Structures are given as structure tokens and as C-alpha cells.
C-alpha positions as CSV (number, residue, x, y, z in Angstrom):
1,M,131.8,102.1,68.6
2,S,128.7,103.6,70.2
3,E,125.2,102.8,69.0
4,T,124.8,106.5,68.0
5,R,128.0,106.6,66.0
6,G,127.2,103.3,64.3
7,N,123.8,104.6,63.3
8,K,125.3,107.7,61.7
9,Q,127.9,105.6,59.9
10,K,125.2,103.4,58.5
11,H,123.1,106.3,57.2
12,E,126.0,108.4,55.9
13,S,128.0,105.6,54.3
14,R,129.3,106.2,50.9
15,N,129.2,102.5,50.1
16,P,126.9,102.2,47.1
17,I,125.4,98.9,48.2
18,Q,124.7,100.1,51.7
19,R,123.2,103.4,50.4
20,A,120.9,101.4,48.1
21,L,119.8,99.2,50.9
22,I,119.1,102.2,53.2
23,G,117.3,103.9,50.3
24,N,115.0,100.9,49.8
25,F,114.2,100.8,53.5
26,T,113.4,104.5,53.5
27,R,111.2,104.3,50.4
28,A,109.2,101.4,52.0
29,M,108.7,103.4,55.1
30,L,107.6,106.5,53.2
31,R,105.1,104.4,51.1
32,L,103.5,103.0,54.2
33,V,103.3,106.5,55.7
34,A,101.7,107.9,52.5
35,E,99.2,105.0,52.3
36,H,97.9,105.5,55.9
37,K,98.1,109.3,56.0
38,P,98.8,109.7,59.8
39,R,98.4,113.3,61.0
40,T,100.7,112.8,64.0
41,I,103.8,110.6,64.0
42,L,106.1,109.7,66.9
43,D,109.5,108.0,66.3
44,V,110.6,106.2,69.5
45,G,114.4,105.9,69.6
46,C,114.6,108.3,66.7
47,G,118.4,108.6,67.0
48,E,119.8,111.4,64.8
49,G,116.4,111.9,63.1
50,Y,117.1,110.4,59.7
51,M,113.7,108.8,59.2
52,L,111.8,111.8,60.5
53,A,113.9,114.0,58.2
54,A,113.0,111.7,55.3
55,I,109.3,112.1,56.2
56,A,109.6,115.9,56.4
57,D,111.6,116.1,53.2
58,A,108.9,114.1,51.4
59,G,106.3,116.8,52.3
60,V,104.2,114.5,54.5
61,D,101.5,116.7,56.1
62,A,101.9,115.4,59.7
63,E,103.1,116.7,63.1
64,L,106.4,115.0,63.8
65,A,107.9,114.1,67.1
66,G,110.9,112.1,68.2
67,L,112.3,110.7,71.4
68,D,115.7,109.3,72.3
69,L,117.6,108.8,75.5
70,N,120.9,109.9,73.9
71,P,121.4,113.7,74.1
72,E,124.1,113.6,71.4
73,A,121.7,111.9,69.0
74,I,118.9,114.4,69.8
75,A,121.3,117.3,69.2
76,D,122.1,115.9,65.8
77,A,118.4,115.4,65.1
78,R,117.6,119.0,66.0
79,A,120.4,120.2,63.7
80,R,118.9,118.1,60.9
81,L,115.2,118.9,61.4
82,G,115.1,122.3,63.0
83,E,111.5,123.3,63.7
84,R,110.1,120.6,61.6
85,A,109.8,118.1,64.5
86,R,109.5,118.2,68.3
87,L,112.5,116.3,69.5
88,E,113.1,115.4,73.2
89,V,115.6,113.5,75.3
90,R,112.9,111.5,77.1
91,D,111.7,108.1,78.1
92,A,108.7,107.0,76.1
93,R,107.0,105.9,79.3
94,E,106.9,109.5,80.5
95,L,105.1,110.6,77.4
96,A,102.6,107.7,77.7
97,D,101.9,108.7,81.3
98,L,101.1,112.2,80.1
99,G,98.4,110.7,77.9
100,E,99.9,111.7,74.6
101,R,98.7,109.7,71.6
102,F,99.8,109.6,68.0
103,D,98.3,108.2,64.8
104,L,101.5,106.4,64.0
105,V,104.2,105.3,66.4
106,M,107.5,104.1,64.8
107,M,110.3,102.1,66.4
108,L,112.8,101.4,63.8
109,E,116.0,99.4,64.5
110,V,115.6,99.7,68.2
111,L,114.0,96.5,69.6
112,E,117.1,94.4,68.8
113,H,119.0,96.5,71.4
114,L,116.6,95.8,74.3
115,D,116.9,93.1,76.9
116,D,113.2,92.9,77.2
117,P,111.6,94.0,73.9
118,A,108.2,92.5,74.7
119,A,107.8,95.1,77.4
120,M,107.8,97.8,74.7
121,L,104.7,96.4,73.0
122,P,102.1,97.5,75.6
123,L,103.8,100.9,75.9
124,L,103.7,101.4,72.1
125,G,100.0,100.4,72.3
126,R,99.4,103.2,74.8
127,L,101.1,105.8,72.6
128,S,99.4,104.8,69.4
129,H,95.7,105.0,68.6
130,K,96.0,103.8,65.0
131,Q,99.2,102.1,63.8
132,V,102.7,101.1,64.7
133,L,105.6,100.7,62.3
134,L,108.4,98.4,63.6
135,S,111.7,97.1,62.1
136,V,114.6,94.9,63.1
137,P,117.6,93.3,61.3
138,W,116.6,90.2,59.4
139,E,118.6,87.4,60.7
140,P,120.7,85.4,59.9
141,Y,121.1,87.5,56.7
142,F,122.1,90.7,58.5
143,R,125.0,88.9,60.2
144,G,125.9,87.2,57.0
145,L,126.2,90.5,55.2
146,N,128.4,91.8,58.0
147,L,130.7,88.8,57.6
148,L,130.9,89.3,53.9
149,R,132.3,92.8,54.4
150,G,134.5,91.8,57.3
151,K,132.6,93.4,60.1
152,N,132.3,91.8,63.5
153,V,134.1,88.7,62.3
154,R,134.9,87.4,65.8
155,A,131.2,87.6,66.7
156,L,130.2,85.8,63.5
157,G,128.9,89.0,62.1
158,N,126.7,90.0,65.0
159,D,126.8,93.6,66.1
160,P,127.8,93.6,69.7
161,E,124.9,95.9,70.7
162,H,122.3,93.5,69.2
163,V,121.0,91.3,71.9
164,Q,117.8,90.1,70.1
165,H,117.6,88.3,66.8
166,W,114.6,87.6,64.6
167,G,113.8,86.1,61.3
168,R,110.9,87.4,59.2
169,R,108.3,85.0,60.5
170,G,109.5,85.2,64.1
171,F,109.3,89.0,64.1
172,R,105.8,89.0,62.7
173,R,104.7,86.5,65.5
174,F,106.4,88.8,68.0
175,V,104.4,91.8,66.7
176,E,101.2,89.8,66.8
177,R,101.4,89.5,70.6
178,R,99.9,93.0,70.8
179,F,99.1,94.3,67.3
180,R,97.6,93.1,64.0
181,P,100.1,93.2,61.1
182,I,98.8,94.7,57.9
183,A,101.9,95.1,55.8
184,T,105.4,93.5,55.7
185,P,107.3,95.0,52.8
186,Q,110.5,93.6,51.5
187,V,113.3,95.7,52.9
188,F,116.2,93.2,53.0
189,P,118.3,92.9,55.2
190,W,115.7,94.2,57.6
191,V,112.2,93.1,58.6
192,M,109.6,95.9,58.6
193,V,106.0,95.4,59.9
194,M,103.2,98.0,59.8
195,A,100.5,96.9,62.3
196,A,97.1,98.1,63.4
197,N,96.5,98.9,67.1
198,D,93.0,97.4,67.7
199,R,93.2,98.1,71.4
200,P,94.3,101.7,71.6
201,G,95.1,103.1,75.0
202,E,95.6,99.7,76.7
């Protein structure tokens, strides 16, 4: 299953437990956005635009933008959001090189897919001049839940596209390499960190 298809399946699942978990994740994200009141928001690796759509549907007064390398995902995002967000098939490095900056840069459920996630931290720092919002699966609980529902049993519950694994403390320490964490809400089975960019533009 492709990453794009898997993301759609996760967000559009009819399983009541999965829907409740995704709902909790989305509400936590929206609370942080409402608290910090960014006027511009960039979602790096926005996929099919589910989180940007949630922000738009909540009536947040902000300019929204999303990037993804998958044309199919961006096509779905454009169908979902219409003119409410600027959506591009583009590498975030290109946008940073153009000097674009955003109050809030989000990267949700992406870092676990990267061979070198640490390389993203300075790039996100260049794109954000206030905060970043990051999330990853909370291990080993994420894999444990997969096993309980019979998913990826041969891989002991690990999604094959996940090449990085963090616990709650480990991910916070990872974020601290470049940013200053200011909130870590409970969004089991994920870890979410809102962090301040004290060195914008670097």
C-alpha cells in the first residue's frame, strides 16, 4: 500500500476507535493553532490536506499553504480545499530558497518516513519565523496497536514505510536540537510537539 493510500485510509476509516483517535489528534492541533494565532501556516508533507481542511473548516483566520512531493496527494488536497489553501507539488527546500517564511510550519506524520529526519530541522527553521508543530507515531504503542488489530504482524506491527521510531521523551529531545518545545499535548498513539523558533531564518 502506498503512503498516500494509507494516509487516506487512516483519515477516512469507519472504525470508531480509529476515528476517535484521529479526532483527538485533530482537536489538539486546532487548540494549539487557536492559542498561538498564526496568520500564515505552511503544512510540509500535507498529503491529501486533511489537517489544512480541518483548520479551514474551523474558521481560523490565516493564509494556508501546503507542500507535498506526491502529485496524487496534492490533487486530492486541491479537491478538498479548493481556493482555501495554496497547494503545490514542491520540495520545501525550494520554498526556503525563495525566502518565504510562515508564522507556523507544520510537519505532521512525516519525519518517521525520512532516512535523515535531522536534516529537516534547519530547513523548518528557515521556513518558520515563530513556531513549528511536529508529530510522529508514539512507539512502541503505535506498533502495539497495529498488532492488536492484526496489521503488519510479520513486521511486529511496524508500518513498512516507517524507518524512524521515537518515544515521547526521545522525540522531544530530537525537537530540542533546533527548537524550544512549548507544548506536548496528549494525542495517543502519537507524539505532538509545538515548539518556538528562537533562531528564525537560520
